[in-house]
Legacy VTK file of the C-alpha trace (Angstrom):
# vtk DataFile Version 3.0
C-alpha trace
ASCII
DATASET POLYDATA
POINTS 133 float
59.754 -50.765 15.003
60.746 -50.297 11.383
61.991 -53.469 9.762
64.036 -52.903 6.979
64.617 -54.837 4.249
67.861 -54.366 2.296
67.927 -55.306 -1.387
71.722 -55.823 -2.917
71.649 -55.458 -7.009
75.376 -56.321 -8.063
76.765 -55.549 -11.230
80.128 -56.750 -12.321
82.138 -54.644 -15.273
85.420 -56.038 -16.289
87.793 -53.486 -16.908
90.464 -53.416 -19.825
93.148 -54.836 -16.507
90.423 -57.341 -16.201
89.523 -56.313 -12.687
85.806 -56.882 -11.581
84.399 -54.039 -10.447
80.802 -54.606 -8.117
78.357 -51.614 -7.012
75.852 -52.165 -4.389
72.522 -50.508 -4.593
70.683 -50.215 -1.183
67.307 -49.209 -1.170
65.073 -49.819 2.445
61.350 -50.500 2.791
59.431 -49.875 5.429
57.288 -52.709 6.580
55.771 -51.300 9.074
53.854 -48.167 7.451
51.002 -48.954 4.843
51.498 -48.013 1.622
48.490 -46.155 2.019
46.876 -44.649 4.383
43.625 -42.946 5.175
44.467 -38.876 5.483
43.802 -37.324 9.173
41.188 -35.577 9.894
40.951 -32.468 11.463
37.619 -30.519 12.883
36.594 -26.748 11.400
34.807 -24.791 14.546
33.401 -21.903 13.036
31.669 -18.793 14.126
30.017 -16.093 13.587
29.838 -12.853 15.598
27.341 -9.988 16.817
28.182 -6.803 14.446
30.019 -4.750 17.296
32.009 -7.488 18.619
34.918 -5.514 19.230
32.822 -2.830 20.975
31.111 -5.698 23.546
34.414 -9.245 23.478
36.349 -7.034 26.008
35.053 -9.113 29.256
35.066 -12.350 27.706
38.145 -11.820 25.508
41.162 -12.868 27.994
38.786 -16.351 29.334
38.076 -16.564 24.872
42.091 -16.483 24.182
43.475 -18.708 27.362
40.571 -21.530 26.526
41.997 -21.459 23.458
45.679 -22.393 24.263
45.137 -24.471 27.285
43.897 -26.739 24.434
46.724 -25.561 21.922
49.143 -26.901 25.082
47.137 -30.378 25.485
47.413 -31.029 21.405
43.422 -30.749 20.994
43.388 -27.472 19.236
45.859 -26.557 15.778
45.041 -23.387 15.282
42.226 -20.788 15.291
41.440 -16.794 14.546
39.034 -14.871 13.667
37.435 -14.279 9.836
37.695 -11.038 8.422
34.779 -9.044 6.668
35.471 -6.663 3.551
36.591 -4.005 6.103
38.985 -5.938 7.382
36.944 -6.139 10.870
36.160 -9.810 12.813
32.891 -10.987 11.821
33.395 -14.427 12.701
36.449 -17.326 13.738
37.502 -20.509 12.326
39.572 -23.064 14.717
40.820 -26.269 13.606
40.570 -29.257 16.231
42.039 -32.468 16.465
38.895 -34.367 16.917
35.049 -33.317 17.406
34.670 -33.695 20.920
37.710 -31.176 21.747
35.797 -28.854 19.082
32.290 -29.529 21.336
34.685 -28.882 24.483
35.923 -25.654 23.187
32.290 -24.477 21.947
30.721 -25.247 25.130
33.258 -23.558 27.760
34.161 -20.506 25.245
33.227 -17.510 27.125
32.543 -15.645 23.684
29.427 -18.493 23.391
28.076 -18.159 26.765
28.572 -13.888 26.662
26.533 -13.374 23.465
29.026 -12.869 21.287
28.696 -15.528 18.708
25.660 -15.726 16.866
25.934 -19.083 15.666
28.250 -21.744 15.146
28.929 -25.404 13.301
31.593 -27.930 13.320
32.814 -29.770 10.111
35.293 -32.849 9.666
37.719 -31.548 7.538
39.950 -34.346 5.522
43.610 -33.058 5.067
45.206 -34.080 1.384
47.623 -31.768 1.097
50.385 -29.507 3.289
50.771 -30.035 6.748
48.000 -30.282 9.649
LINES 1 134
133 0 1 2 3 4 5 6 7 8 9 10 11 12 13 14 15 16 17 18 19 20 21 22 23 24 25 26 27 28 29 30 31 32 33 34 35 36 37 38 39 40 41 42 43 44 45 46 47 48 49 50 51 52 53 54 55 56 57 58 59 60 61 62 63 64 65 66 67 68 69 70 71 72 73 74 75 76 77 78 79 80 81 82 83 84 85 86 87 88 89 90 91 92 93 94 95 96 97 98 99 100 101 102 103 104 105 106 107 108 109 110 111 112 113 114 115 116 117 118 119 120 121 122 123 124 125 126 127 128 129 130 131 132
């Protein structure tokens, strides 16, 4: 529950007709939120793929995308997709998760990993300072 404290500052000014004019100024302060809070952390899962990923990913792609969508619907994955090389072809992937456990869960169950499409992976904590997450 947000407690709001109202401060009313009144200024009186007399006009030529000697009537008083009072103008209240309203300012609300939330006492339920700290003035400073630590930015939320996200966890980045990065993959590196085999060179011929486009030719070999077929049997695993539906499961890979399905698992990512399950975690997105559960609120555990924010976004994800392939990283591209200079020729515009996938050479890896980057996923953003809400927790390290979610990133680990995805990698452990990802058919791209068990099917040999992923050659290496890493998880890093990312402290979001600007923008939305």
